C-alpha positions as CSV (number, residue, x, y, z in Angstrom):
1,X,31.8,147.9,21.0
2,X,28.4,148.9,19.5
3,X,25.6,149.9,22.3
4,X,23.0,148.1,20.5
5,X,25.4,144.4,21.7
6,X,24.2,142.8,25.1
7,X,27.8,144.5,26.6
8,X,27.1,147.4,25.4
9,X,24.3,147.7,26.5
10,X,25.9,146.4,30.2
11,X,28.2,148.7,30.1
12,X,26.2,151.6,29.5
13,X,24.6,150.3,32.5
14,X,26.6,150.1,35.0
15,X,28.6,153.0,34.3
16,X,25.1,154.7,35.7
17,X,24.7,152.0,38.2
18,X,28.3,154.0,39.4
19,X,27.3,157.3,38.9
20,X,24.3,156.1,41.0
21,X,26.2,155.0,44.3
22,X,28.7,158.5,43.9
23,X,25.4,160.6,43.6
24,X,23.7,158.3,46.9
25,X,27.1,158.5,49.0
26,X,27.9,162.3,48.2
27,X,24.4,163.0,49.7
28,X,24.4,161.1,52.7
29,X,28.3,162.2,52.9
30,X,30.0,159.2,53.0
31,X,33.7,158.1,52.0
32,X,33.6,155.3,49.7
33,X,36.2,153.4,52.2
34,X,33.0,153.7,55.2
35,X,30.6,152.6,52.6
36,X,32.7,149.6,51.0
37,X,33.8,149.4,55.5
38,X,29.7,148.6,55.7
39,X,29.2,146.9,53.0
40,X,31.5,144.3,53.8
41,X,33.9,145.1,50.5
42,X,37.5,146.0,49.4
43,X,37.5,150.4,49.5
44,X,38.8,149.1,45.6
45,X,35.8,146.6,44.8
46,X,34.2,149.3,46.0
47,X,35.9,152.4,44.1
48,X,35.0,150.3,41.0
49,X,31.6,149.7,41.1
50,X,31.0,153.7,40.9
51,X,33.6,153.5,38.3
52,X,31.5,150.8,36.4
53,X,34.5,149.3,35.8
54,X,36.6,145.3,37.1
55,X,39.3,146.0,35.2
56,X,40.5,149.0,32.1
57,X,37.6,148.8,29.4
58,X,35.6,145.5,31.2
59,X,32.3,146.4,32.5
60,X,31.6,145.9,36.4
61,X,29.6,143.0,37.4
62,X,29.1,142.9,40.7
63,X,27.1,140.4,42.6
64,X,23.7,140.7,44.3
65,X,24.6,140.4,47.0
66,X,26.6,143.3,47.0
67,X,24.6,145.1,45.6
68,X,22.1,144.2,48.3
69,X,24.9,144.6,51.0
70,X,25.2,148.9,49.6
71,X,21.5,149.2,49.4
72,X,21.7,148.8,53.3
73,X,24.2,151.3,53.6
74,X,23.1,153.6,51.9
75,X,19.4,153.3,53.4
76,X,18.0,152.9,50.4
77,X,16.0,150.2,48.0
78,X,16.8,148.1,44.7
79,X,14.8,150.2,43.1
80,X,16.2,153.6,43.8
81,X,20.1,152.5,43.7
82,X,19.3,150.4,40.4
83,X,19.1,152.4,36.8
84,X,15.9,152.1,34.9
85,X,14.7,150.7,33.1
86,X,17.3,147.0,32.4
87,X,19.3,146.9,29.9
88,X,18.3,143.5,27.3
89,X,21.0,141.8,28.1
90,X,19.2,138.0,25.9
91,X,21.8,137.0,22.9
92,X,21.3,138.6,19.4
C-alpha cells in the first residue's frame, strides 16, 4: 500500500508509536508483561502495540483508553508518547 494513502500513513505512524513504547519501557527498565498488567492489557496485546500491528500485515489500532493507560504506566504525557506529526487520515 502506498505511503500516501491514509492506511499507509497510519501503518507508518503505529510502527513509530511502537518504537516509542519500546524505548520508553526500556528506559524505565520495565518488562512488556509489567506494562501490560499495570495498564490492564494482556501481554500479547501490548506486544502487538510495540510491533505496530494487530495481525501480520494489519496495522494496530489501539483505543484511546489503552494509549492513556500505557502513558500513565510509563509516566509520560500523550504528547511524549504519540509520534508527531499525526498522520493525515482523511479519505483521499
